[in-house]
C-alpha positions in Angstrom: 0.0 0.0 0.5 1.6 4.1 -0.9 1.5 5.9 1.7 -1.3 8.4 0.2 -3.3 5.3 0.0 -3.3 4.5 3.5 -7.0 4.9 5.5 -7.1 8.1 6.9 -7.6 8.6 10.9 -8.1 12.2 10.4 -10.0 14.3 7.8 -10.1 17.7 7.4 -10.3 20.2 3.9 -8.7 23.1 4.9 -9.7 25.2 1.7 -11.7 24.4 -1.3 -11.9 25.8 -5.1 -14.9 25.1 -7.2 -13.8 26.8 -10.2 -10.5 24.9 -10.1 -12.2 22.2 -8.7 -9.0 21.5 -6.1 -9.2 20.6 -2.4 -6.8 21.2 0.0 -7.0 18.4 3.0 -5.3 17.5 6.3 -5.6 14.3 7.3 -3.5 11.7 9.8 -2.6 8.3 8.9 -1.0 5.5 9.9 1.8 3.7 7.1 4.3 0.4 8.8 3.2 1.5 12.3 4.1 5.6 11.7 1.1 8.1 12.3 1.8 11.1 9.5 0.0 14.3 8.7 -0.6 15.5 5.6 -1.5 18.6 4.0 -2.3 17.8 0.7 -4.4 19.3 -2.9 -6.2 17.2 -3.8 -8.3 17.1 -7.5 -11.2 15.4 -8.8 -11.0 12.8 -10.9 -13.1 11.9 -14.1 -15.2 9.6 -12.2 -15.7 12.6 -10.2 -13.4 10.8 -6.9 -11.1 12.8 -5.0 -7.8 12.1 -5.3 -4.7 13.1 -3.9 -2.2 14.6 -5.6 1.7 14.6 -5.5 1.6 18.5 -4.2 2.0 18.8 -0.5 3.9 17.8 2.5 3.8 14.8 5.1 5.3 14.7 7.8 6.0 11.7 11.3 3.4 13.1 13.2 5.2 13.8 16.8 5.0 16.2 19.5 7.7 18.1 18.2 6.6 18.3 14.6 2.9 19.3 15.7 4.3 21.9 18.5 6.5 23.2 15.5 3.7 23.3 13.3 0.8 24.8 16.1 3.7 27.4 16.9 4.1 28.8 12.8 -0.4 28.6 12.3 -0.3 30.7 16.0 2.2 33.1 14.4 0.8 33.6 11.1 -2.5 34.5 13.0 -1.2 36.8 15.4 0.6 39.3 13.0 -2.5 38.6 10.7 -4.4 39.9 13.4 -1.7 42.8 14.3 -2.1 43.6 11.0 -5.3 44.2 11.2 -5.7 46.1 14.2 -3.0 48.4 13.1 -4.5 48.7 10.1 -7.8 50.0 11.5 -6.8 52.3 14.4 -3.4 53.2 12.6 -3.8 53.4 8.9 -4.4 57.8 8.3 -0.9 57.9 9.9 0.9 55.2 7.8 -0.6 56.7 4.9 0.6 59.6 5.7 4.0 58.0 6.5 4.6 56.7 3.1 3.0 59.0 1.2 
C-alpha cells in the first residue's frame, strides 16, 4: 500500500476551490505503524472522485512536529490579527508616513 493510499484516521478540508475543482486537505494516517500528518492538494478525477495529488507535504506526526506546526500557525494568525488592528486604528498615520 502506498503512503497516500493508507486510510485516513482524520480528514478535514481546509480549502476548496470550486472553479478549479481542487481541495486542500489536512489528514492523518498510519503507514507501517507510523502516524503521518499530511497537507495535500486533492483533485476531482474523471469519475467524480477526489484523489490525492503529489503536491503537498507529509511529516511524521509526533509532539515536536505538531508543536512546531501549531507554533507557526499561531504566529501567522497573530501577525494577521495585529496587522488588522494596526491598520484599523493607525491607517491614516501609516498612509501619511509612506506617501
